[in-house]
C-alpha atoms as one frame of an Amber mdcrd trajectory, in Angstrom:
protein
   5.485   2.909 -16.587   7.559   6.085 -16.769   4.314   8.201 -16.326   3.161
   6.020 -13.413   6.549   6.396 -11.806   6.536  10.201 -12.232   3.075  10.394
 -10.497   4.370   8.158  -7.690   7.476  10.243  -7.133   5.588  13.511  -7.336
   3.105  12.344  -4.647   5.957  11.036  -2.478   7.981  14.262  -2.574   4.756
  16.220  -1.523   4.201  13.810   1.401   7.784  14.007   2.567   7.531  17.775
   2.769   4.308  17.642   4.719   5.617  14.887   7.033   8.660  16.739   7.846
   6.719  19.854   8.956   4.094  17.762  10.753   6.462  15.511  12.589   8.464
  18.545  13.829   5.449  20.355  15.085   4.184  17.105  16.874   7.629  16.546
  18.369   7.705  20.139  19.679   4.091  19.855  20.936   4.989  16.507  22.715
   7.908  18.242  24.532   6.130  21.448  25.427   2.910  19.640  26.306   4.674
  16.840  28.215   2.864  14.145  26.244   4.489  10.751  25.686   1.633   9.835
  23.403   2.279  12.819  21.132   5.991  12.156  21.149   5.245   8.570  20.005
   2.985   9.956  17.328   5.810  12.233  16.206   8.100   9.358  15.902   5.524
   7.619  13.733   5.287  10.594  11.499   9.008  10.848  11.158   9.185   7.179
  10.055   6.764   8.168   7.209   9.625  10.281   5.787  11.947   7.235   5.535
   9.123   4.996   4.232   8.325   7.365   1.500  12.024   7.479   0.507  11.762
   3.696   0.266   8.773   4.084  -2.041  10.563   6.381  -4.294  13.581   4.102
  -4.486  11.203   1.075  -5.211   9.234   2.866  -7.991  12.397   4.080  -9.623
  13.899   0.610  -9.679  10.570  -0.896 -10.846  10.389   1.303 -13.888  13.730
   0.219 -15.191  13.496  -1.335 -18.765  13.945  -5.040 -19.301  17.455  -6.172
 -19.903  19.263  -9.432 -20.620  19.356 -10.448 -16.975  15.838  -9.382 -16.269
  13.717 -10.124 -19.418  10.493  -9.708 -17.418  11.473  -6.308 -16.109  11.973
  -5.097 -12.533   8.340  -4.553 -11.325   8.788  -6.742  -8.258  11.071  -4.148
  -6.764   7.857  -2.312  -5.764   6.849  -5.484  -3.737  10.252  -5.367  -2.062
   9.678  -1.781  -1.205   6.236  -2.553   0.233   7.635  -5.435   2.375  10.416
  -3.145   3.671   7.658  -0.618   4.586   5.792  -3.377   6.424   8.893  -4.268
   8.452   9.509  -0.592   9.371   5.933  -0.173  10.417   6.120  -3.290  12.610
   9.407  -2.049  14.282   7.762   1.410  14.982   4.634  -0.232  16.368   6.547
  -2.593  18.725   8.773   0.177  19.903   5.803   2.568  20.817   3.901  -0.384
  22.449   6.863  -1.345  24.549   7.272   2.221  25.891   3.632   2.508  26.730
   3.460  -0.818  28.615   6.646   0.180  30.579   4.791   3.297  31.797   1.688
   1.420  32.543   3.428  -1.404  34.507   5.638   1.002  36.462   2.548   2.354
  38.394   2.736   5.725  40.436   0.328   7.228  37.990  -0.165  10.304  40.251
   3.403  11.371  39.394   2.783  11.375  35.649   2.718  14.798  33.955  -0.604
  16.117  32.658  -0.334  16.918  28.864  -0.783  20.518  27.799  -3.387  21.888
  25.473  -0.826  22.251  22.647  -0.488  18.366  22.484  -4.282  18.167  21.989
  -4.331  20.683  19.203  -1.423  18.882  17.565  -3.389  15.587  17.676  -6.348
  17.158  15.948  -4.196  18.771  13.244  -2.392  15.420  12.740  -5.681  13.584
  12.246  -6.892  15.945   9.615  -3.605  16.219   7.698  -2.694  12.471   7.745
  -6.279  11.512   6.729  -6.063  13.811   3.708  -2.636  12.335   2.902  -4.110
   8.885   2.972  -6.760   9.612   0.435  -4.363  11.575  -1.679  -1.686   8.791
  -1.808  -4.440   6.158  -2.173  -5.934   7.806  -5.259  -2.513   7.996  -6.848
  -1.796   4.391  -5.953  -5.049   3.144  -7.656  -4.287   5.310 -10.628  -0.791
   3.907 -11.088  -1.545   0.471  -9.585   1.533   0.860  -7.343   1.707  -1.563
  -4.370   4.464   0.605  -2.778   2.505   3.762  -2.968  -0.599   1.943  -1.711
   1.502   0.718   1.213   2.631   4.331   1.867  -0.999   5.372   1.804  -1.884
   2.904   4.489   1.100   4.141   6.538  -0.562   7.607   6.400  -3.782   6.037
   7.630  -2.125   4.154  10.428  -0.592   7.610  11.453  -4.071   9.206  11.372
  -5.312   6.387  13.571  -2.408   6.787  15.942  -3.296  10.468  16.245  -6.944
   9.600  17.137  -5.434   7.440  19.886  -3.184  10.305  20.997  -6.278  12.669
  21.011  -8.211  10.325  23.266  -5.406   9.573  25.562  -4.384  13.215  25.972
  -7.950  14.237  26.471  -8.491  11.762  29.304  -5.132  12.564  30.734  -6.131
  16.167  30.980  -9.393  15.399  32.741  -7.708  13.326  35.559  -6.499  10.137
  34.178  -2.807  10.674  33.284  -2.050   6.964  32.662  -4.346   7.202  29.546
  -1.574   9.010  27.787   0.474   5.784  27.893  -2.496   3.707  27.267  -3.058
   5.669  24.076   0.551   4.756  23.028  -0.227   1.006  23.365  -3.465   1.354
  21.274  -1.521   3.166  18.663   0.989   0.399  18.429  -1.799  -2.130  17.753
  -3.149  -0.024  14.879   0.398   0.291  13.410   0.984  -3.479  13.712  -2.335
  -4.232  12.007  -1.356  -1.880   9.100   2.087  -3.633   8.912   0.452  -6.974
   8.536  -1.863  -5.770   5.727   0.876  -4.127   3.840   3.208  -7.248   4.223
   0.525  -9.655   3.023  -0.266  -7.515  -0.082   3.404  -7.152  -1.028   4.113
 -10.851  -0.458   1.018 -11.876  -2.601   2.436  -9.925  -5.462   5.941 -11.219
  -5.009   4.824 -14.862  -5.320   2.677 -14.623  -8.499  -0.675 -14.532  -6.731
  -3.612 -14.622  -9.004  -5.690 -11.482  -9.646  -9.195 -11.057  -8.041 -12.140
 -13.105  -9.108 -13.950 -10.075 -10.651 -11.124  -9.280 -12.907 -10.794 -12.863
 -14.063 -14.546 -12.938 -14.777 -14.258  -9.736 -16.773 -11.410 -11.278 -18.876
 -13.599 -14.361 -19.469 -16.552 -12.318 -20.663 -14.396 -10.087 -22.797 -12.702
 -13.133 -24.435 -15.892 -15.026 -25.100 -17.343 -11.824 -26.862 -14.578 -12.038
 -29.553 -15.836 -13.477 -32.815 -14.627 -16.970 -33.405 -14.020 -17.933 -29.803
 -16.065 -21.075 -28.890 -14.792 -21.430 -25.369 -12.067 -20.963 -22.836 -10.247
 -24.134 -21.955  -7.831 -22.535 -19.387  -7.178 -19.241 -17.814  -4.392 -18.236
 -15.515  -3.535 -14.806 -14.175  -0.727 -13.643 -12.116   0.349 -10.357 -10.431
   3.931  -9.523 -11.114   4.618  -6.475  -8.946   2.092  -3.788 -10.162   1.609
  -5.572 -13.482  -0.825  -8.267 -14.574   0.071 -11.344 -16.790  -2.618 -13.420
 -18.466  -2.141 -16.898 -19.905  -5.156 -18.566 -21.535  -6.218 -21.328 -23.849
  -9.191 -20.717 -26.085 -11.005 -23.061 -28.394 -11.972 -22.324 -31.983 -13.245
 -24.121 -35.069 -10.682 -26.952 -35.801 -11.101 -26.354 -39.527  -9.807 -22.801
 -39.448  -6.561 -22.040 -41.212  -3.592 -21.266 -39.180  -3.852 -17.574 -40.313
  -7.477 -17.373 -39.146  -6.790 -18.924 -35.873  -4.017 -16.624 -35.285  -6.168
 -13.619 -36.138  -8.729 -14.759 -33.424  -5.844 -15.039 -30.828  -4.720 -11.544
 -31.747  -8.144 -10.124 -31.230  -8.400 -11.693 -27.720  -4.883 -10.559 -26.874
  -5.519  -6.814 -28.047  -8.884  -6.757 -26.264  -7.465  -7.823 -22.943  -4.438
  -5.544 -23.043  -6.521  -2.530 -24.127  -9.216  -3.076 -21.476  -6.682  -3.702
 -18.703  -3.853  -1.049 -18.989  -1.897  -2.689 -16.187  -1.792  -5.982 -18.184
   1.816  -6.182 -19.324   1.289  -9.359 -21.452  -1.448 -11.613 -22.484  -0.473
 -15.014 -23.950  -3.224 -16.745 -26.044  -3.068 -20.393 -27.236  -5.678 -21.748
 -29.598  -7.088 -25.290 -29.260  -9.450 -26.981 -31.790 -12.951 -27.106 -30.342
 -14.275 -30.496 -29.473 -16.712 -31.934 -32.052
């Protein structure tokens, strides 16, 4: 867990530095280029800095060792961090959408400022940088099985999508449709809200002991049945506990086996599962006598 936490923190620190530089550039480009869409995009990037700090806090708390009050560890703190990120994303999305709608409903589009070329350049740069950050954070999240880091990765993707909206809006505003700058802000808010929903759902699933995916359960079944002495699987339950997996199963074996032999079979299953699935924190195996 320590190694995974170190990877997540390293990735988070790198993204914070890049986000600070990018959000500052986008903010200046929005002011100089007179683009409300780019200013909204800059606010979104700035929110990434806070969200990444939440990720670091969540990962650090999740890697704390078990104690008397928390015998199962603190892994769910990553889920808490992911849910907080989702709420932050939703607030940012709503704020950007409201501002865009105000401009659209106000009318008098001919008085709206035409965005400058620097705003268009900033949008292109943001798309490239944020998309790279998405894949970078996503790879680290998959490697460490971190829900909070994956949530942060999708935050980067939502920022890349918002920059695409900014680019389109600014481009159309420059060729004679100034209201499109505000329309882009509303589209951006929709992308952000969708990302917030996905992040919230994933964090909530892991918070309430959601089972793992069907493919993983099937792999566990095949792995168990391949162990010598196992005659069948009577019951299999899995649950996601933060970034970790717990497995509880009942297997059947020859009822005439000694307790020592039955225990040996259970240990083989236990070791096979935990070695095959590194994120499995514990596998509990109960042995039943096989039906005659």
